[in-house]
N, C-alpha and C positions, 0 to 999 in steps of 0.2 A: 502650294500647301500639300503635304503628303495625304494620301487617301484616308488612312486611319484617323488623322486629325480632322479632316474635312467631315467624315461621317460623325465623329464625336461632337463637332460643333453644330452640325445640322440637327442631331438628336437633341442637343441642349436647347437650341432655338425652338424646335418643334414642341418640346415639353413646356417651355415657358409661355409660348403663345397659346398653347392648348389650355393652360391654366387660366390665363387672362381672359380669353374669349369664352371658355366654358363657364367661368364664374359670372359672366354678364347675363347668362340665361338660365343657369341651373337653379337659381333661387326662386325664379318665377313660379315654378310648380308648387313650391312649399309655402308661398305667401299666406294662404288661408290657415295652414297649420301654425305658422309663426305668429300670426295675429292672435290666434286663440291662446297659445302657450305663453306669449309675452303680454297677454291681457291688454291688447290695443285694438283699434279699429282697423278695418280693411284699408281705408284711405291712408291712415298713418303708416301702415306697414309698407306701402309703396316706396317710402323713403329708403328702405333697405336696398332696393334696386336703384332708385334714382340717385342716391348719394354716390354710389359706385360709378355710375355713368357720368355724373356731373363732374366729379373730380378728374376723371380721365380727360374729359373735354377741356377742362380749364388748365391742365398742366402738361398736355402732350407736347406742345411746341416748346415750352420752357425746357423740358427734359431732353428733347432732341437737340436743342441748342447746347445744353450742358454736355451732351455726348460729343458734339463737335469740339468742345473745349477740352474736356478731361479724358475723352476716349469712350467708345461705345461699350467696350467690355466692362468697364467700371460701372457705368449706368445700368447695364443689363444685370450684372451680378448683384448690385445694390437693390435693384427692383425685386429680384428673386428672394433676397433675404427679407425685405420688408413684407412682401406678399405672403411668404410662408409664416412669418411671425404673426401677422395680422389674421391669418387663417386660424391659428391657435386661439387668438383673442376672440374671433367670431364664434368659435365652437364653445368657448367658456362663458360667453355673454348670457346674462339672465334678464336683460331689460332691453327695451327698444332703443333707448338712448345709447347704451353700451354697445349694442350690435351695430347701430348706425355709425357711431364714431369709429369702430373697428373697420367697417366697410369703407369709410372715407380714406383711411390710411391704406387699406387693401387696394383701393382704387388708385392711389398714388403709386403703389408698387406695380400695379398692372400697367399704368401709364408709362412707367420707366421701361417695362418690357416691350410695349407696343411702339414706343418712340424711336427705338434704335434697331428693331429686329431686321428691317430690310436693309439698313446700313451695314449690319453684320453680314447679311447674305451677300452683299456686294464685295465684302472682304474675303469671303469664303470661296466664292466661285470665280473662275477666270472669266474675263470679259466676254469671250465667245460663248460661254455656257450660262451666262447670268439669267437668261430667259427660263432655263430649266429650274434654277433656284427659285425664281419668282413663282413658277408653276407649282413647285412643291410647297412653298409658303402659302399660296392660295388654297391648296388642297388641305393643309392642316387647319386653316381658318374655317373652311367650309365644313370639314368633319366635326370640329369642335362646336361650331354654331348649331349644326344639325343634331348633334348628340346630346345637347344640354337637357332637354325635357326627358329623353329616354334614360340618361344617366341618373337624373334626379328621381324619376319614378322607381328605378331599380334600387337606389339607396334607401328611399323612404319605405319600400316594401319590406326591408329587412332590418332597418335601423332608424334611429331618431334623426331629427333635422340637423343636429350638431355635426353629424358625419358628412353632410354636404360640404362643410368647411374642413373638417379634420382630414378628409381624404386628400386634400391638397398638400398636406405636410410631407409625407414620404416622397411624393412626386417632386415637390420643391427642393427637398434636400438632395435627391438624386440629380436634378438639373443643376444645382449649385456645384456639386462635386465634379460633375462632367464639365461644367463651364470653366471651373478653375484650371482644369487640365487642358481643355481643347479650344476654348474660344480664342480667336486671334485678337491681338491688341492693335491699337493704332495710336500714333503719337499725339493726336489732337492738336489743339492750338492753345497751349497753356499760357501764352503771352497775352491772350484775350481774357478779359474778366466777364463773368456772367452779369448781365444787365438786370438787376433786381427790379428796377422800376418798370422795365418792359415786361418782366414776368408778371408783375401785379396788374398792369394794364391788360395783358393778354387774358389773365384769369377773369378779370372783371368783364371784358368784352364778351367772351364766350359764355361765362356764367349768366350774365344778364340776357344774352340771346336765348339761351336754353330756358331760363325761367319765363321770359316773355312769351316765347312760342307756346310753352305749356299752359301759361295763363290764358292766352288767346283761345287755345283749344278747349279749355275746361270752363268757359264762361266766367272767368275772372272779371271783376268790374272793368269796363272798357277804359276808364281813365287811368287805372293802375297799369293795365297792359300797355297803353300808349306811353305812359311814363317810363316803363321798363325798356321798351323798344327805342324810345328817344334817348335814354341813357346809354343804351347799347351803341347807338349811332355816334353820340358825342364822345364817349370813351374810345370807341373804335377809331374815330378820326384822329384823336390825340395819339393813340397807339401806332397807327400807320404813319403819321407824320414823324413820330420819333424814330420809327424803323428806317425811314428814308434818309435820315441823317447819321445812321450808325454804320460803322465799317463792317460790323459782324452782326447783322440784324437777327433778332429772335424770330420775327415773322419774315420768312425769306423773300422779301420783295425783290432782291437781286435775282432770285431764281424765277420769279413770276414775270420778269422781263424777257425770259426765254420763251418764245411763242409756243413751241411744242410742249413745254412744261406747263404753261398756263392753260392751254387747251386740254391737256390730260387731266389736270386738276378739275376743270369745269366738267369734263366728261364723267369723272368719278363722282362728283357731288350729285349730278342729275341722275346717274344710274343707281346710286345707293338710295336716293330719295324714292325712285320707282320701286326698288326692291322692298323697302320698308312699307310703302303703301300697300303692296300686295301681300307681304307675309303677315302683316298685322290684321288686315281686313278679311282675308280668305277664311281663317278659322271661324270668324263670326258667321260667315255665310254658310259654312259646312254644318255648324252646330245649331244655329238659330233658324236658318231657312230650310235646311235639309233634315234637321233633327238627328244628326249623327253624334256619336259618343266622342269623348276625348281621344280614345284609342284609334277609332276609325279616322278621325281628323288627322292624327299624327301619321297614320299610314298613307293617307292621301297626299299629305305634304311631302312625304319622303322622296318622290321622284325628282323634285327640284334639287336638293343637295346631292343626290346621287349623280344626276346629270352634270352638275357643277364639278363634282369630284372627278368624273371621267374626262371632262373637257379641259380642266385647268392644266394638267400636266402636258396634254397634247398642244394646247395653245402656247405653253412655255417653250416648246420645241419649234413651233411654227414661227415664233418671233425671230428666230435665227435666220429665217428666209424671207419673211414678208413684213411689210410696213405695219406698225401697230395701228395706224389710222385706218387701214383697210380691215384688219382683223377686228378692231373695235367696232367699226361701222357695221360689218356683217353680223358680229355677235349681238350687238345691241338691236339691230334690225330684227333678228330672230327672237330676241328677248321681248321686243314690242309685240311681235306676232303672237307669242305665247300669252302675253298679258291681255291683249285685245281678244284673243280666243277665250280666255277665262271670262271676260266681261260678256261675251256673246253666247255663253252657255244657256240652255233653257232652264226653266225653274227647277226641274228635277232631272239633271243630267246623269248619264251613266258614269260609273266609277272609272271606266276606261277613258272617257272623254276628259274627265278631270285630270287623271294621271298623265294623259298625253299633253295637255296644255301645261301642266306643271313641269314635265320633262323638257318641253320645248323652251320654256322660260329659263329653267336652270342651265340648259345647254348653251343658250345664247349668253347668259351671264358668265358662264365659265370660259367661253371663248374670248370674251372681252377682258376679263379681270387681269389675268397674268400679263398679257402684252401691255396693258395700260400701266400696271405697276412697274414693269420693266422700263417703260419709257420715262416715267416720273423719276426713277432712281438714276438711270443712265444719262439723262439729260443734264443732271447736276454735276459740277466738278466733284472729284473724289473727296476733297476736304470739306465739301458741303453735303455729304451723304446723310448726315444726321438731320439737317434742315429739310432735305427732301423726304426722308422717312417720316418726319413729324408732320409734314404737309400731307403726305399720303394718308396717314391715320386721321388727321384732322378733317380732311375732305370726306372720308368715309363717315365720321361721326356727325359732321354737319348735315350730310345728306340723310343719314338715318334718323337723326333728331328731327329734321324738318319733315320727313316722311311720316314719322309717328305722330307728330303734332297735327299734320294735315288729316290723318285718319280720324283723330279725335274731333277735329273741327268739322269734317264732313259728316261724321256720325251724329253730331249735335245738330247740324243744319238739316240733314236728311235722315231722320230716324228709320224710314222704311226702305229707302233705296241707297243707303250709304255704301254698301259693299260694291255695287255696280259702279257708282260714281268714283270710288277709290281706284278701281281697276282701270277705268277709262283714263283717269288722271295719271295713273302709273304708266300706262301705255304711252301717254303723251310725253311724260318725262323721259322714258326710254327712247322714244323717237327723237326727242331733242338731243339726248346724249349721242345717238347715232350720227346726227347731223354735225354736232361739234367734233366728234371723233373723225369724221370724214375731212374736216378742214385741216387736219394734221397731215394729210397727203401732200399738201403744198410745202411741207417742211422736210428737211433731210432727216434720215434716221439717225438717232444719237449713236455715237460710236462707243 
């Protein structure tokens, strides 16, 4: 691929992923304002965030499978169009129902972007430079995730909440124009048909899992939670059995038979669970235990994403020379040290001690993420890149959803020592992820 086209394609993917990831966190800051202006309760306003995340979780694998069939470029550009149009709808909404429905469809557009972005990276970069592409992709995700609250605060300081969504429109249009010109196409497998029943079973499995975990965490009646989790298990078993008999499975069970792929997915789930346990619980510690303001909290959290941003591109280059199992084990070991360090801080620690532990945690996470993503994508056959990309995103969402639910559960069980317990648990998950990553050293490096 000529260098100008590669740069244009990279910019297109970066803009799309930035929109999808940023919109997952940018609304959080404005929820109190949205609840007031839409005349609804704080609890009900949570659906503005949850609906977006839930739809992504339910549709990611289906859209990645569709990308394998009709081409990644088509799915990505379609996602950009839907996301941009629904951003306009969100900005024009004047009721909770209207805004939530627009967020549902916006989440579908975001899922399309997330489902095939790493598959497109594989098309853009030559095989020997794929690690660098994964490093850049991890960098964009880290920047967007870290910038969400800051961007939201800046917009709300000068404009109304509607601009949280309206700002997406010019960026989405620019990304679409660039994508039409620069994104590479792939032939896909148009002789295969999309499995609609598998898509429905996939949505039900992950939707019920998401709802059941949140119900467990928020003291929903135990019988209802058990019913939801039982339904998840039963529907999930039917879903998996159907995939085993399909020549082109939506859930890539064929890829999970590849040991290094399965181990990398397990590593990703455990590590993102640890990440969410820490990132959700630490702000409560800083504000409620130490009495810090939201601004101080944001500043003390900043060393984590900065360290990840610094290490992700470096790790992307190191994967060209070292085994991902080794890099992942070292990175996740450092990650665990940072998390246990946060748990061991005294009641009134210095700002320097907090920043140091946050930086160590972020550095370890950055060293692990790019090599792990590289292994997940490169371990799959090229024509199954969409399935691998979808599993990468699904593993991240399952880990983050589980981590967030565990935080709520621990806080309900331990009102006074919840943060400490969450950080210890996070360190445990990071240590488990490091162990699983080290098991990959027995497997050959994907070519």
